[in-house]
C-alpha positions as CSV (number, residue, x, y, z in Angstrom):
1,M,-6.8,-107.5,21.4
2,S,-5.0,-109.0,18.5
3,I,-7.0,-109.9,15.2
4,I,-7.1,-113.5,14.3
5,S,-6.7,-114.1,10.6
6,V,-5.7,-116.4,7.8
7,C,-2.5,-116.1,6.0
8,E,-2.9,-118.2,2.6
9,R,0.6,-118.9,2.0
10,R,3.5,-119.8,4.1
11,E,7.3,-119.8,3.8
12,A,7.7,-123.5,2.5
13,G,8.8,-125.5,-0.7
14,G,6.6,-127.3,-3.1
15,L,2.8,-127.9,-2.3
16,D,3.3,-126.9,1.4
17,A,3.5,-123.1,0.4
18,H,-0.3,-123.3,-0.1
19,V,-1.0,-124.7,3.3
20,P,-2.7,-121.9,5.2
21,L,-1.5,-120.4,8.6
22,I,-3.7,-119.0,11.3
23,L,-2.3,-115.8,13.1
24,R,-3.1,-114.0,16.1
25,G,-1.7,-110.6,15.1
26,D,1.6,-111.3,13.7
27,T,2.3,-114.7,15.3
28,L,1.1,-118.2,15.2
29,Y,-2.1,-118.6,16.8
30,D,-1.3,-122.1,18.0
31,P,1.4,-124.8,16.9
32,D,-1.0,-127.6,17.4
33,L,-3.5,-126.1,15.2
34,D,-0.8,-125.5,12.7
35,R,0.2,-129.1,12.6
36,F,-3.4,-130.0,11.9
37,F,-3.4,-128.0,8.7
38,L,-0.1,-129.5,7.7
39,D,-1.5,-132.9,8.1
40,Q,-4.5,-132.3,6.0
41,P,-2.8,-133.4,2.8
42,L,-2.1,-136.7,4.1
43,S,-5.6,-136.9,5.3
44,G,-7.2,-136.5,2.0
45,I,-7.5,-132.5,1.8
46,R,-5.1,-131.8,-0.9
47,S,-6.9,-128.8,-3.1
48,R,-5.5,-125.6,-2.0
49,H,-9.1,-124.2,-2.4
50,S,-10.3,-126.7,0.1
51,L,-7.5,-126.1,2.6
52,R,-8.5,-122.2,2.2
53,A,-12.1,-122.9,2.8
54,Q,-11.3,-124.9,6.0
55,A,-9.0,-122.3,7.3
56,Y,-11.6,-119.6,7.0
57,D,-14.2,-121.7,8.7
58,V,-11.9,-122.5,11.6
59,T,-11.0,-118.8,11.8
60,V,-14.6,-117.7,12.3
61,W,-15.0,-120.2,14.9
62,L,-11.7,-119.1,16.7
63,R,-12.9,-115.5,16.6
64,F,-16.2,-116.5,18.2
65,L,-14.4,-118.5,21.0
66,D,-11.9,-115.7,21.6
67,A,-14.9,-113.4,22.2
68,C,-16.0,-115.8,24.7
69,G,-12.5,-115.7,26.5
70,K,-11.6,-119.4,25.2
71,T,-9.1,-121.1,23.1
72,V,-9.5,-123.7,20.5
73,W,-8.9,-126.8,22.5
74,A,-11.0,-125.5,25.4
75,A,-14.3,-125.5,23.5
76,T,-17.3,-127.4,24.9
77,R,-20.7,-128.5,23.7
78,D,-22.1,-125.4,25.2
79,D,-20.1,-123.4,22.9
80,V,-21.1,-125.1,19.9
81,E,-24.8,-124.6,20.8
82,A,-24.0,-120.9,21.3
83,Y,-22.3,-120.9,18.0
84,H,-25.4,-122.2,16.4
85,R,-27.6,-119.5,17.7
86,A,-25.2,-116.9,16.6
87,R,-24.7,-118.2,13.0
88,R,-27.9,-119.9,12.4
89,R,-30.6,-118.1,14.7
90,G,-29.1,-114.5,14.7
91,D,-30.1,-111.4,12.9
92,A,-30.9,-111.8,9.2
93,G,-27.7,-109.9,8.2
94,Q,-25.3,-112.3,10.2
95,R,-27.0,-115.4,9.6
96,I,-25.7,-118.1,7.2
97,T,-27.3,-120.9,5.2
98,A,-27.6,-124.4,6.4
99,A,-25.4,-125.5,3.9
100,S,-22.8,-123.0,5.0
101,W,-23.3,-124.2,8.6
102,N,-22.9,-127.9,7.6
103,R,-19.7,-127.1,5.9
104,A,-18.3,-125.3,8.9
105,V,-19.2,-128.3,11.1
106,A,-17.5,-130.4,8.7
107,S,-14.3,-128.4,9.1
108,L,-14.6,-128.4,12.9
109,D,-15.5,-132.1,13.1
110,R,-12.2,-132.7,11.2
111,L,-10.4,-130.4,13.5
112,Y,-11.6,-132.0,16.8
113,R,-11.2,-135.6,15.4
114,W,-7.7,-135.0,14.9
115,G,-7.5,-133.4,18.3
116,E,-8.8,-136.6,19.9
117,R,-6.2,-138.6,18.0
118,Q,-3.5,-136.5,18.9
119,G,-4.5,-136.5,22.6
120,L,-5.0,-133.0,22.8
121,I,-8.6,-133.2,24.1
122,A,-10.3,-135.9,25.8
123,E,-13.6,-135.4,23.8
124,A,-14.8,-133.3,21.0
125,P,-17.3,-130.5,21.6
126,F,-19.8,-132.4,19.5
127,N,-22.6,-135.0,20.0
128,R,-22.4,-138.0,17.8
129,R,-24.8,-140.8,17.3
130,A,-24.4,-143.9,15.2
131,V,-26.2,-144.2,11.8
132,W,-26.4,-146.8,9.0
133,R,-24.8,-145.7,5.9
134,P,-26.3,-147.8,3.0
135,A,-24.3,-149.2,0.4
136,Q,-23.4,-146.9,-2.6
137,G,-21.1,-147.0,-5.5
138,G,-19.8,-150.3,-4.8
139,R,-19.1,-149.6,-1.0
140,R,-20.5,-151.8,1.6
141,G,-23.1,-150.5,4.1
142,M,-21.8,-149.7,7.3
143,I,-22.6,-148.1,10.8
144,A,-20.8,-144.7,11.2
145,A,-20.8,-141.9,13.8
146,R,-22.9,-138.9,12.7
147,N,-22.3,-135.4,14.1
148,D,-25.7,-134.2,15.6
149,A,-24.7,-130.6,14.7
150,Y,-25.4,-131.3,11.1
151,E,-28.5,-129.8,9.8
152,R,-30.8,-131.5,7.3
153,V,-30.5,-129.8,3.9
154,V,-32.4,-130.4,0.6
155,K,-29.8,-131.1,-1.9
156,R,-29.5,-128.2,-4.4
157,S,-30.3,-128.8,-8.0
158,D,-30.4,-125.6,-9.5
159,V,-27.6,-126.1,-12.0
160,R,-27.1,-123.2,-14.5
161,F,-26.2,-124.4,-18.0
162,V,-26.3,-122.6,-21.5
163,T,-28.3,-123.7,-24.4
164,M,-26.5,-124.0,-27.7
165,D,-28.0,-120.9,-29.3
166,D,-26.8,-118.8,-26.4
167,Y,-23.4,-120.5,-26.4
168,R,-23.0,-119.7,-30.2
169,I,-23.8,-115.9,-29.4
170,F,-21.5,-115.9,-26.5
171,R,-18.7,-117.4,-28.5
172,E,-19.0,-115.4,-31.7
173,V,-20.1,-112.1,-30.3
174,G,-18.5,-112.2,-26.7
175,L,-15.4,-114.0,-27.1
176,R,-14.3,-113.4,-30.7
177,G,-15.7,-109.8,-30.7
178,L,-17.7,-110.2,-33.8
179,A,-20.9,-108.3,-34.8
180,P,-24.1,-110.3,-34.1
181,D,-24.4,-110.8,-37.9
182,G,-20.8,-112.4,-37.9
183,S,-19.2,-109.4,-39.7
184,E,-16.2,-107.7,-38.2
185,R,-17.1,-104.8,-35.6
186,P,-16.1,-101.3,-36.9
187,G,-12.8,-100.2,-35.2
188,A,-12.6,-103.4,-33.4
189,R,-9.2,-104.1,-31.6
190,D,-10.0,-107.3,-30.1
191,R,-7.0,-109.7,-29.2
192,N,-6.9,-113.4,-28.5
193,G,-10.6,-113.8,-29.7
194,L,-9.5,-117.0,-31.3
195,R,-7.8,-118.4,-28.3
196,N,-10.6,-117.4,-26.1
197,A,-13.3,-119.2,-28.4
198,L,-11.0,-122.6,-28.4
199,F,-10.9,-122.4,-24.8
200,A,-14.5,-122.2,-24.3
201,D,-15.0,-125.0,-26.9
202,L,-12.6,-127.3,-25.0
203,L,-14.8,-126.7,-22.0
204,V,-18.2,-127.4,-23.4
205,T,-17.2,-130.3,-25.3
206,T,-15.0,-132.1,-22.6
207,G,-16.6,-130.8,-19.3
208,L,-13.1,-130.1,-18.0
209,R,-13.0,-127.9,-14.9
210,L,-11.5,-124.4,-15.3
211,E,-8.1,-125.4,-13.5
212,E,-7.8,-128.4,-15.4
213,A,-8.2,-126.7,-18.7
214,S,-6.1,-123.7,-17.9
215,G,-3.4,-126.2,-16.6
216,L,-3.0,-128.0,-20.0
217,L,0.5,-128.2,-21.5
218,A,1.1,-127.7,-25.2
219,G,2.4,-130.9,-25.5
220,D,-0.5,-132.7,-23.7
221,L,-2.5,-132.4,-26.7
222,A,0.1,-133.3,-29.2
223,V,0.9,-136.7,-27.9
224,I,-3.0,-137.8,-28.3
225,V,-3.0,-137.2,-32.2
226,P,-1.8,-140.4,-33.7
227,D,-1.0,-140.3,-37.5
228,G,-3.6,-142.0,-39.6
229,D,-6.0,-142.2,-36.9
230,E,-9.7,-141.4,-38.3
231,N,-11.6,-141.6,-35.0
232,R,-13.8,-138.3,-34.6
233,Q,-12.8,-138.0,-31.1
234,L,-9.4,-139.2,-29.2
235,W,-8.8,-139.7,-25.6
236,L,-6.9,-137.2,-23.4
237,R,-5.5,-138.5,-20.2
238,L,-5.6,-136.2,-17.3
239,P,-2.9,-137.3,-14.8
240,P,-4.1,-137.3,-11.3
241,P,-2.3,-134.0,-9.9
242,L,-4.1,-132.1,-12.6
243,T,-7.7,-133.2,-11.4
244,K,-9.7,-132.6,-8.2
245,G,-9.1,-134.9,-5.6
246,D,-6.0,-136.4,-7.5
247,R,-8.3,-139.0,-9.2
248,G,-7.2,-138.6,-12.6
249,R,-9.3,-139.4,-15.7
250,S,-9.5,-139.4,-19.3
251,V,-11.9,-137.0,-21.5
252,L,-12.8,-137.3,-25.1
253,V,-11.6,-134.4,-27.3
254,P,-13.0,-133.9,-30.8
255,R,-10.4,-134.3,-33.6
256,R,-11.8,-131.1,-35.2
257,L,-11.1,-129.2,-32.1
258,L,-7.7,-130.5,-31.8
259,R,-6.8,-129.4,-35.3
260,Q,-7.8,-126.1,-34.5
261,I,-5.9,-125.9,-31.3
262,A,-3.0,-127.1,-33.2
263,A,-3.4,-124.3,-35.5
264,Y,-3.5,-121.9,-32.6
265,I,-0.1,-123.4,-31.4
266,D,1.4,-122.7,-34.9
267,V,0.5,-119.2,-35.2
268,E,-0.8,-117.2,-32.2
269,R,0.8,-119.3,-29.5
270,A,4.1,-119.1,-31.4
271,A,3.8,-115.6,-31.7
272,G,3.4,-115.2,-28.0
273,A,6.3,-117.6,-27.3
274,A,8.6,-115.3,-29.5
275,K,7.7,-112.3,-27.6
276,F,8.3,-114.2,-24.4
277,V,11.9,-114.6,-25.4
278,A,12.4,-111.1,-26.8
279,R,10.9,-109.5,-23.7
280,D,12.9,-111.8,-21.2
281,G,9.4,-113.1,-19.9
282,A,11.0,-115.7,-17.6
283,A,12.1,-112.9,-15.4
284,R,8.4,-112.2,-14.7
285,F,7.7,-115.7,-13.4
286,D,7.3,-116.4,-9.7
287,R,9.2,-119.2,-8.7
288,P,9.9,-120.7,-12.2
289,I,10.5,-124.4,-12.7
290,H,13.1,-124.9,-15.5
291,I,13.0,-127.9,-17.4
292,T,14.1,-129.5,-20.6
293,D,12.0,-131.5,-23.3
294,A,13.5,-134.5,-21.9
295,G,12.2,-133.9,-18.4
296,L,8.5,-132.7,-19.5
297,D,7.0,-136.3,-19.4
298,R,8.0,-136.7,-15.7
299,M,6.6,-133.2,-14.7
300,R,3.6,-133.6,-16.5
301,D,2.6,-136.6,-14.0
302,V,3.7,-134.8,-10.9
303,C,2.6,-131.2,-11.2
304,T,-0.5,-129.4,-10.1
305,P,-2.4,-126.9,-12.1
306,E,-0.4,-123.9,-10.3
307,E,2.9,-125.6,-10.8
308,R,2.2,-126.2,-14.6
309,G,1.8,-122.6,-14.9
310,R,5.2,-122.0,-13.6
311,L,7.1,-124.5,-16.2
312,I,9.6,-123.0,-18.5
313,L,11.1,-125.1,-21.4
314,C,14.7,-124.4,-21.7
315,N,17.3,-125.2,-24.4
316,E,20.1,-127.7,-23.3
317,N,22.3,-124.7,-22.4
318,G,19.6,-123.7,-19.9
319,T,18.2,-120.6,-21.9
320,P,14.6,-120.1,-21.3
321,R,12.6,-120.9,-24.7
322,E,8.7,-120.8,-23.9
323,P,6.4,-121.6,-21.1
324,A,5.1,-125.1,-21.2
325,A,1.6,-124.1,-20.8
326,L,-0.8,-124.2,-23.6
327,W,-2.8,-121.0,-23.2
328,L,-0.6,-117.9,-23.4
329,T,-1.1,-114.2,-23.5
330,E,0.1,-112.2,-26.6
331,V,3.4,-111.5,-24.6
332,G,4.0,-115.2,-23.8
333,Q,2.7,-115.4,-20.3
334,P,0.5,-118.3,-19.2
335,V,-3.2,-117.4,-18.8
336,R,-4.2,-118.0,-15.2
337,P,-7.6,-119.3,-14.1
338,N,-8.8,-115.9,-12.7
339,S,-7.9,-114.4,-16.0
340,W,-10.3,-116.7,-17.7
341,E,-12.9,-115.5,-15.2
342,V,-12.4,-111.9,-16.3
343,I,-12.2,-112.9,-20.0
344,F,-15.9,-114.7,-19.6
345,A,-17.1,-111.7,-17.8
346,R,-16.1,-109.1,-20.4
347,A,-17.5,-111.4,-23.1
348,C,-20.9,-111.4,-21.3
349,K,-20.7,-107.6,-21.2
350,R,-20.0,-107.3,-24.7
351,C,-23.2,-109.5,-25.3
352,R,-25.2,-107.3,-23.1
353,D,-24.2,-104.2,-25.0
354,Y,-25.8,-105.8,-28.2
355,G,-29.0,-106.7,-26.4
356,F,-28.2,-110.4,-25.3
357,S,-28.8,-110.9,-21.8
358,L,-26.0,-113.4,-21.1
359,S,-24.3,-114.4,-18.0
360,I,-21.8,-117.2,-18.5
361,S,-18.9,-118.5,-16.6
362,P,-16.4,-121.2,-17.4
363,H,-18.0,-123.6,-14.9
364,Q,-21.3,-123.4,-16.5
365,L,-19.9,-124.8,-19.6
366,R,-18.9,-127.9,-17.8
367,H,-22.6,-128.1,-16.6
368,T,-23.6,-127.5,-20.2
369,F,-21.6,-130.5,-21.3
370,A,-22.9,-132.8,-18.7
371,V,-26.6,-131.9,-19.3
372,H,-26.3,-132.1,-23.2
373,M,-24.1,-135.3,-23.1
374,L,-26.5,-136.9,-20.7
375,A,-29.4,-136.1,-22.8
376,L,-27.5,-137.5,-26.0
377,L,-26.5,-140.5,-24.3
378,I,-30.2,-141.4,-23.3
379,Q,-31.1,-140.8,-26.8
380,E,-28.6,-143.2,-27.9
381,R,-30.0,-145.9,-25.3
382,L,-33.5,-145.4,-26.8
383,R,-32.2,-146.0,-30.3
384,E,-30.6,-149.2,-29.0
385,A,-33.9,-150.4,-27.5
386,A,-35.4,-150.5,-30.7
387,L,-32.9,-152.7,-32.3
388,P,-32.6,-156.6,-32.2
389,A,-30.0,-158.0,-30.0
390,G,-26.7,-159.0,-31.6
391,P,-23.9,-156.5,-32.5
392,M,-25.4,-153.7,-30.5
393,E,-24.8,-155.9,-27.1
394,S,-21.1,-155.1,-27.5
395,Y,-21.6,-151.7,-27.9
396,R,-24.3,-151.5,-24.9
397,L,-21.4,-153.0,-22.6
398,I,-19.0,-150.4,-23.8
399,L,-21.6,-147.2,-23.3
400,G,-22.9,-148.6,-20.0
401,D,-25.3,-146.6,-17.9
402,P,-25.5,-143.1,-19.4
403,L,-25.2,-141.6,-15.6
404,Q,-22.1,-143.6,-14.9
405,Q,-20.7,-142.5,-18.3
406,V,-21.1,-138.8,-17.6
407,Q,-19.8,-139.5,-13.9
408,R,-16.7,-141.1,-15.4
409,L,-16.1,-138.2,-17.9
410,L,-16.6,-135.3,-15.3
411,G,-14.5,-137.1,-12.8
412,H,-17.2,-137.0,-10.0
413,A,-16.2,-139.0,-6.9
414,S,-19.9,-139.9,-6.2
415,L,-22.7,-140.8,-8.7
416,A,-25.1,-138.8,-6.3
417,T,-23.3,-135.6,-7.6
418,T,-24.3,-136.6,-11.2
419,Y,-27.8,-137.4,-10.4
420,I,-28.5,-133.4,-10.2
421,Y,-28.2,-133.2,-14.2
422,L,-31.3,-135.5,-14.6
423,D,-33.3,-132.7,-13.2
424,H,-32.4,-130.7,-16.2
425,I,-33.0,-133.1,-19.0
426,A,-36.4,-132.0,-19.2
427,T,-35.0,-128.5,-20.6
428,R,-33.5,-130.5,-23.4
429,A,-37.0,-131.9,-24.4
430,D,-35.9,-131.3,-28.0
431,T,-33.4,-133.9,-27.8
432,V,-35.4,-136.6,-25.8
433,D,-38.7,-135.9,-27.8
434,S,-36.8,-136.4,-31.0
435,A,-35.2,-139.6,-29.6
436,V,-38.7,-140.8,-28.7
437,E,-40.2,-140.0,-32.1
438,E,-37.5,-142.1,-33.7
439,L,-38.0,-144.9,-31.2
440,L,-41.8,-145.0,-32.1
441,A,-40.9,-144.9,-35.8
442,L,-38.9,-148.0,-35.5
443,L,-41.3,-150.0,-33.5
444,P,-43.8,-152.1,-35.5
445,G,-47.2,-150.5,-36.1
446,P,-50.5,-152.3,-35.2
447,Q,-51.4,-155.5,-37.2
448,G,-53.0,-154.4,-40.5
449,A,-51.6,-151.0,-40.4
């Protein structure tokens, strides 16, 4: 019997190359199923990671049906019940969590709803019931059909974030390769330590996702530094294709960090770009996208993070000059997201070698930004509460609710996602406690005191 498998790339141009294929052996499993996956970007599933996860969820289901002698469009409710017993009630080694089960149900529900609309099946192999969805995020309440196969799951809030003390150790010892006392390590031959530290600083001060930060172009930061502007932070616009869900947003970047990144561009990155030319680095690119300086602005607004990593700036005669990416290796190749994961893992190992038990990933720095920013915004609101009304009213309108402010900075589609950080404000008790102390100091004391 041929194995049912996922092929994560297909022979296609543009973004369709990342729409997965499901194969039986070496041939397409089902043409209609393939149409379903090709339709997903138009239905809102555009991230290649989401498409990949959905394909694997569907593939496991197809293998189960295949063992039962059925195909995808012949499934019944009895098959769903049997699948639930196998996946959620079976042996511990084969059992999945309720959250994983719900994710699989969401993928299959999307598949069979599409099949109903296409006339491939009379009805989906699920029971659905009408439920009331309350208003949220400006949306009106409504009656919706809920799939009964979903299990009730307690929302996880075990967000891992990093204290500032641990971050400093991770940055200096792990990423920069210094000794714990700040001195150079004897015989150290670390490369790109400054670049790695700047990348981590960018994550922890802006809350950027890994793909967003690694997909930045060198020109992205240059355009946000106006001459004579003395603001401590400046807004960086992230175009929709660079962000999750194509929502786009703007983040604040500290001016001090911008100056340090500019120095990196002038020295370390320039040296890598020179080696890129000397070693014909363009020949190592997979499906390069050649552009000139004049065409960079348009490409900035249409390219995904993966495509940004394939941009090569050329001279007017077409000669490759340098990659457009901000973060380059010492030989001028763009640093890919998975490479940053490896860099962080090596930095953690270096810290452990010195006795610091740290395990830090790029995404944890996003959580760190969220928790600390939320705590500081709450602190600011506490300060405002002690001040008389007047000029502060306009500032209060700009600041808005701290949760909503963090939601906008992180690019969360739902405020409910941002709520998980409230559970961790208690771990920033030093910030909140100091804010309360300042508030109490500003309040008038008892009469006659």
